[in-house]
N, C-alpha and C positions, 0 to 999 in steps of 0.2 A: 240162755247165758251159757256160752260154751266152758267146760271144765275139763282140763287135760292133765296128763302126767307125764307126757314126753312132747317135746318141743314139734316133733313131726307130726304130732297129733292135730295142730291147727294150721289151716290154710284159708284164707278168704278167697272162695272161687266164684262169688257173685257181683264184684265190683267192676262197673264199667264207666268210662268218662266219655261223653259226646264231645268231639272234637270240632262240632261245626261253627262254634262262635269264635273259635281261634284261627282256624284254617278255611272257613267257608266251605267246607265239604262235609257232610255227614259221616262220621266213620266212628264207631264205638269201639273205644280201646279197653280191652280186658287186662285189667291190673293183677298182675301175678306177684308183685313183690311182698304183699302183706302177709308174712309167715315170718317165722323166727330165723330163717336164713336168707330172707330178703330179695329171693329171686324163685323164679319158677324151676329152677334146678333141684329145688327140695323134692318135688315131685318123682325125679328119675333117680334121685339120690336114695329115695325111701325104697322105691320099687328095686332097686339094683341090691341094695343091702338085706331087703328082705327075702328076695330071692337066694342070696349067697348063705344066708343064715339058714334057710329052708333046706338048701341042698348040702348042708354040712361042710361047704368050702370055709367058712369061718368058723375058727376054734378059739377058745379063751386066749390062747398065746398070739393070734394072729395080727398082723400089722397090716391094716388098709393102706394101700397107696394108689394114687390116682395122679394122671396128668390133667390140669386144668389151667385155664386162664383166669380163673377167680371164682365165679359164681358157684360152679359146682364143687370147689374146693370147700367153700364155706359150708355149703349144704352137707357135706360129707364129715366136715369139722362138726357141725352139730349134732348129727346122728352119732357118730363114733362117741362123742362126748356123753350122749343120752344112753347108750350102750355099753359103755366101757371099755370101746376099743381104742388102740392107737391108730394115729391116722398121720400120714405124710402125704403132703401135696406138693408135685413137681410142677412148677410154674415157670415162667419165664421174666424177663426184666420189664415188658410190658404191663406186668399185672400191676393194679393200683396199690399203693402202701397202705392205704385204709383196709384194703382186703386182706393184704398179708398180716397186718397187725390183729385184724378181727380173727383170722384162723389160729394165730399163736395164742390170743385172749382165750380161745375155746380149748386150748390143751394140744392142738396140732403142730405138727413141725413143718417146715416150709423149706423146700430146696428151690432155689432160683439158678434157672439155666441162662446164661448170660451170652452164650454164643450159639448161632444159628447151625443147622447142620450143612451138608455140602449143598443142597438145593437153595439156600439161604433162607430156610423157613426154622421157626423155633419147635413147632408141633413135632417135626421129626427128631429134633435133638431131645426134647422132653420124653418121647416115646422110647429111644434108644435108652436113655437114663434108666427107665423105669424097667423094661426089660432086663437090663443089665442087674438090677437090684435084685428082681424075682429070681433070677438064675443063680445068683450067689448065696440067696438067703431065702429058705422055704417058707419063712414065717410071713413074708410079704404075700400078700394076696390083692392083684390088681382086678378091680371090676372091669376096667376098660369101657369106658362109655362110648368111645368110637364103633365098637361092635356089639356091645350089649343089647340083646333084644328089649331088657328091661328099660331101657332108655327111651324107645318109642311106645312100648307097649303102657307106661305111666300115662302117657297123654291120649293113648286110644280109650284108656279106661276112665280118665278123669276129665283133662280139658276139653277134648272135643265134645264128649256128651254135656258138659256143662255149658258150653256155648250152643249147642243144638236146642237146649231145653229153654235157654233165654231168647234165642232168636230162630224160631220155628220157620221163618222164611227168609233165612240168611242166602244170600246170592255170592258174595265173593268174601274169602278168608286170607288175611295177608299173615305171613308166619316167617319168622327171620330163620336164616339158614346158619348154622354153625355145625354141630356133630350131625345135623338133621333129625334128632330125635324127636322134638316137637313137631317139626314138619311132617315127618312120615307118621307119626301116631293120628295127628289130626288128619292127613290126607286120607289114609286108611280107613278111619272111620266115616268121613263124609263121601267117600265112594261107594260105601256100602248103605249110606243114609237113603231115606225115602224121598228125596229131590236132590238135583245136581247143585252143588257148590264147586265154584271157580277157585281154585288154589293157587294162590301167588307167592312165591317164595322170594323173600327179601334178602339179597347178599350185600357184600361190601365191595367195592372195587378194590383189585387186587387180591381177592380170593380166587381161588383155582377150584372152588366146589363144583361149579358147573360149566368148567372149561373157561379159556381165555387166559391171558398171561397174569403171572404174579406181580405183586407190586407191594409196595410199603403200605403196612397197616399198623397203626398205633394205638387204636382203641380196641381193648379186649373185648371178646363176646362173641359176636357174629364173625362169620367168614373162616377161612382155612387155609392152610398152605399144601394140603394133601386132600385128595378126592374123599369124602366120607364115605367109610364103607357101608354106612346104614343106608344111604341116598338110592332111591329106585325113582327115576325121573318120570317113569310112566304114570307115575301119581300126582305129578306137578304139571299145570297148565301154563304157567308162565312164570318167568324169573326177571327182576328187575334187580340192577345193582346201583348202590349209593355210594357218591364220594365222602370221604370222612368230612370233609369242610361243611358238606350239605348237613350231615349228621349233627355237627357242631350247631349250627345255625338252628336246625330244628330243636334241639335241647334247650337251646337259650329262648327261643320263642315260647316253648312250653313254659320254662321256668319264669318268664315275664308275666304269665298268666296263673302263676302259683302252683304249677305242677313240674315237681322237679324229679325227673326221670333220668335213666341210665342211657349209656352210649346205644346199647343194643335197641334199647324203645325208640330213640332218635332216629335210628337207621330204618327201623320198620315203619314208623309214622311217616318220614319222609318219601320212603318207595311208596307207601300206600297213597297219599296224597298226590303223589306225581302219576300214579295209574289212573286214579280217579278223575283227575284233571284232564287225562287223555282221552276218557270215556265219556258216554252220556249216562252218569252215574245217578242221576236224579232220582230215578225209581228203585235204585238197588240197594239192598240191605247189606251194609259192609261192615265187619268186624276185623280188627287187627290185635295181635297179642303183644302186650307189654311185658317184657320178660323180668324187668327190674326196676327199681328205683334210682335216685341219684345221689344220695349222700355219699356212695364210695368213689364218685367220680369227682368231688369237688377239688382235689388236688390236680385233675387233668383237665377234663372238657369244661369245667366252670372254673378254671384257674387261668387268668390273663395270659400271664406269661407263657405258659405250657401251649396253649392253643396259638397263641401268636407266633412262637418260634417255629412250630411245625407247619402252620397253614397260612401265615401271613398277617401282618397287622391289622388288615381291613377285612378279616373273615366274618366280622360281625357288622361291617358297614351297611348302611341302609342301602337295599337293592330290589330287584323284583322279588315278588312274594314268591315264598317257596313252593315250587310246584313239583319238586322231586326229579328223579333221574329219568333216562331215556329206558325203554324196555329192550333187554339184550337177549332174550331167549324165547324160541317158539315153544309150544306146548307139544306135550306127548312124547318127545323124544330128546335126546341128547343134542343141542344145538351144535353147527359148526363154529368153531372160534371168529366172532365177529359178526355172526348172525343176527338180524334184527327182525321184529315181528310185529305188525300194528293190526288190530282188529277193527273191524268195521264199527262205528260208534251207534250201534243199536243194541236193544236189550238181548236180544236171543243169541247175540254173538258172544256175549260176556259169560254164557254157560257151558261147562264142559260137556262133550259128546262121547266119554270114554265109555268102555264096555263094562258092564256090572260084574265086578268080581267078588264072591260070597267068601268071606272070611279068609282072604288070602293070607297065608301065613301068620295066622294069629296062633 
């Protein structure tokens, strides 16, 4: 029986859902939402705050500040409350209302950016606001999830080893790409592991993380309007992008079977199912990481008026089975815009052939 004294002391790390009965493909979904922050972001938040505490960056008068689309803001709210720090989350108008209310209930302040920057992205505008705030008042401490190595180290030390322990014959891992902290931590770990694992990054259409044109993105979580500073594409074997309408359909399909997941999870599952459908995956052991649960999306992706206005009234109309998006990026190097790659449908082609790097930048 777990007994804890701080909320970050509990995180269920061994729960998986086999999605074969829902989608017809075997995929083990690692559920990361069963903790007091409700998402995988609790791991990165704890790692970054502990490092700042250890290094003396945080003092009793410090005010934590961070730019977040939602989940990291909640995680930092939980930890700040438990440690007695003040916390200000700088988010934007796409942040779910329930997420904002949750942060405020935990004692945090929330500042909403409602105008994008000159390039049309909210992320740049959020970061500009944080930088100006820190320059004007030295009490503010910005952990900066976009460049902080604690973001990926948390998953190198926890998420990836947990998956390796449960699936010693793992062949392919699907990881959503936002700040790329989870992606980079897992990819680094498995590149050093005793057997090759193919790393497939899942991104949202309209995100510029791996190149390509920017576009409208209304579901918070995955994707970014700026290239992630943490991203090292040499660790990534393949990238798939998912349309938000397909994310909606995937989430609702899961919900109809009793699994209420968030938008990030819907995107990852859709991308993974598309990849598996395009390959001979019958003998593969495949795992995908589900970053969050669905309660915070009840007023968006599970609200009929919201998704109908954005994606059309027929977004959930019966159509062909969900098989996911097309591949958009080749392995091992940054792809040219619009480049495509199709792997031969045999098992040997599904395993990475990257050089071994021992403890790279750990």
